[in-house]
C-alpha positions as CSV (number, residue, x, y, z in Angstrom):
1,G,-43.8,8.0,-40.2
2,S,-45.9,6.0,-37.8
3,L,-44.6,3.3,-35.5
4,K,-46.4,0.7,-37.6
5,E,-44.8,1.9,-40.8
6,K,-41.3,1.8,-39.1
7,T,-42.1,-1.7,-37.8
8,V,-43.1,-3.0,-41.2
9,E,-40.1,-1.4,-42.9
10,N,-37.8,-3.5,-40.7
11,L,-39.7,-6.6,-39.5
12,P,-36.6,-8.6,-38.5
13,K,-35.5,-5.8,-36.1
14,Y,-38.9,-5.5,-34.3
15,V,-40.7,-8.9,-34.7
16,V,-39.2,-12.1,-33.3
17,K,-40.0,-15.2,-35.4
18,D,-40.4,-18.6,-33.9
19,P,-40.2,-21.5,-36.4
20,K,-42.6,-23.5,-34.2
21,L,-45.4,-20.9,-34.4
22,P,-47.0,-22.1,-37.7
23,L,-47.1,-25.7,-36.5
24,L,-48.4,-24.7,-33.0
25,L,-51.2,-22.6,-34.4
26,S,-52.1,-25.3,-37.0
27,R,-52.4,-27.9,-34.3
28,M,-54.4,-25.5,-32.1
29,N,-56.8,-24.8,-35.0
30,E,-57.3,-28.5,-35.6
31,V,-59.0,-28.7,-32.2
32,G,-60.7,-25.3,-32.5
33,K,-58.5,-23.4,-30.1
34,V,-57.0,-20.6,-32.1
35,F,-58.1,-17.0,-32.7
36,L,-56.5,-13.6,-33.2
37,V,-57.5,-10.5,-31.3
38,T,-56.0,-7.2,-32.5
39,N,-56.9,-3.6,-32.7
40,S,-54.6,-3.2,-35.7
41,D,-55.9,-2.8,-39.3
42,Y,-55.9,-5.7,-41.7
43,K,-53.0,-4.4,-43.8
44,Y,-50.6,-4.2,-40.9
45,T,-51.7,-7.5,-39.3
46,H,-51.5,-9.3,-42.6
47,K,-47.9,-8.1,-43.0
48,I,-46.9,-9.2,-39.5
49,M,-48.7,-12.6,-39.8
50,T,-47.2,-13.3,-43.3
51,Y,-43.7,-12.5,-41.9
52,L,-44.2,-14.7,-38.9
53,F,-45.3,-17.7,-41.1
54,D,-42.6,-17.2,-43.7
55,F,-39.8,-19.8,-43.2
56,Q,-37.4,-21.1,-45.9
57,H,-37.3,-24.5,-44.3
58,G,-40.0,-26.7,-42.9
59,P,-43.6,-27.1,-43.9
60,K,-45.2,-24.2,-45.7
61,V,-48.2,-23.0,-43.7
62,C,-50.0,-19.8,-44.4
63,Y,-51.8,-18.1,-41.5
64,H,-55.0,-18.0,-43.6
65,C,-54.7,-21.8,-44.0
66,V,-54.5,-22.2,-40.2
67,S,-57.6,-20.2,-39.7
68,P,-59.5,-19.0,-42.8
69,T,-61.9,-17.1,-40.6
70,L,-59.2,-15.2,-38.8
71,F,-60.5,-11.9,-40.1
72,S,-64.1,-12.8,-40.6
73,L,-65.4,-10.3,-38.0
74,P,-64.0,-6.9,-38.7
75,M,-64.4,-4.6,-35.7
76,R,-64.5,-0.9,-36.2
77,P,-64.2,1.7,-33.3
């Protein structure tokens, strides 16, 4: 399979989570200072972002709630 498929199959092995990330991005969004730049497709990015924002403890923040327009400008090569 592709590198992205292997990554998504084992996110804890390849993606480092920081419990402060949702709060940081939420605060940055409040002052209009957050955006996401990626050349990855929506499906892959959604899985990564959902994983990064999924914490058992602490406030529940979804990445779409931080910035609902995160994917509002799809770029195609």
